[in-house]
N, C-alpha and C positions, 0 to 999 in steps of 0.2 A: 704572431707570425710574423716570421724572419721574412726579409724582402727577396723577389727573386733577383737571382744575379746570373747575370748570362756571359760571366769570365769564366772561360774554362780552358783545357789545354788536352791533347790528346794523353798525355801522361796520367791525367783525373779523369777520363773518361771512367764511367761506370758502367755504360750500356753499349758501347761501339769497340771495335778495334781496327784501327785504321793503320795500312803498312803500305807502303810502295817500292817499286821495283822497277826502275828507269822508267819507262815513260806509262806503266800501269801502277793503277792504286787498287788495293783491294778495303772494302768496308765490310765488318761483320757486325751484324746486328747479334748482341750477346747481352740481352737485358738482364740486368740484376736485379730479382724481384725484391731484394730486401733495400734497396735504394729509390723509393718512388719521390717524387717531386714534395709530397706533403705526407704527412702519416696518417694513416686511416686506412690505407690498401695497400696490395700486393701486386708487384708487376707479374703477371702469370702469361705464359704463351708467347712470348715477345711483344706483349702490348707495348704500349708507349702511351706518357705521360709527356709533360711540359720538360723537364729533366732530359728523357731522350731526346726529344726534338731539338731542345739547345744543343746537345752534343751533335746533333745531324747537321744543324745548320753550320756550327764551327769547323765541322770536317770539311764541308761541302767550299767554304769559303777559304779556309787554309789550303786546298789542293789548287784552288784557282789562283792565288795571290802567293802562298808560299812555295808552291812546286807546281810551276808552269810549265815544265816538262813533261807533267802527267798528262796523257792524252786519252785514256782508258781508265774509267771507275767502273770496279765489279762490286755490286751492291748483293750481299747473300747475308746468310743467317747460319749460327752455330747448332740450331737445336734439330734434331734429327727429322722431326715430323710437322715442325712449324716454321714457316719462314716468319711471318707477323701475321696476330690476329686482330690487329688495328687499335683505336685508343680504348684506353683502359676503362670501361663502363663503370667500375667502380669508382675511379677518379671522379668521372663525369657525375656521378649520382651524388655526391660531397660535395660538389663544386656550386657557385653560385652563378646566374645566369650571366653576369657581366665576365667572370672569367673563363666561361664556357664559349662565348663568343670570341673572345682573344685568344682563347687555346686554340680554336678553330682557325681565326686568321692569321695566327702565327704557322700553324701545322702546313695550312695551304700555302703561304708565302714559303715555307721551307723547301715543300714539293718544287714550287716553281725557280726556285735556286737551282736545282737540278736539270728544269730545263734550260735556265738562261745560261748557266755554266756551258751547255753543249752548243747553244747558238751564239755566245758571245765571247767565250774562251777555248773553244775547241777542246772541252771534256766530254766526249760521249760516255754514256754510261749503259751499263747492261745489269739488270736483275735476274740474279739466277738462283730462282726459286726452288725449292725443295721442303715440300708439305702444305700444310695448309696455307695459303695467301688469302687473307679475308679483309674486307671491308677497308680501311686506312691503310692496312698492309697493303690491298691491292693496288689502291692509290699510290703509295710509295712505289712501288713496280711499276705501275703505268706512266711515274715520272718519268722513268728512265727512257732512255732511247729504243732499248730492247729490252723486251722480256722474255725468258726463258724458263720454262716449266720441267722440272724433272720427270722423264716419262716413267714412274715406277709403278704405277696403279694405285697409288692414295694420294700424289701430290692433286691440289685442287685450288682452283678460285672459286672466291666467292664475294659478290657485292649486296649483301642484306638491305642495303638502303635502296636500291632499284623500285622495292614497291611502294616505297613514301614518294617516290618521282612520279608515279604512274596516275 
């Protein structure tokens, strides 16, 4: 198995599109199901794995340090009825316990980058959610300063882990 590399660039992103226009940046989740971190599963419904979060972490840090003029980040998705369905359960099912632990830590740290960018760099973030926003996808939205859900009669948020915490 090849080692994981964290070296990437927006021109090589497979799962996100990052654009800037003046003091506003837009980060569009467009997960390419055919490019998972490891073979053996497909990324469906804008679910994420380590490769998706490596790109997300890179985009946030690039905005903070390469584009300090950006003061607002809009996080959205290009699927019609899904913002993000959360972590890919097939990837989790194929992973070792230690990988899952490290993946969850990296995912949480990446979400914290959004919060820290707001607090320390003045980069406010807005999640613009259309469609299903579930599990870790809702965590991504909650990491933003503001979350907006399209009022179209079918958009919804869900946090299926909640019963596990009770």
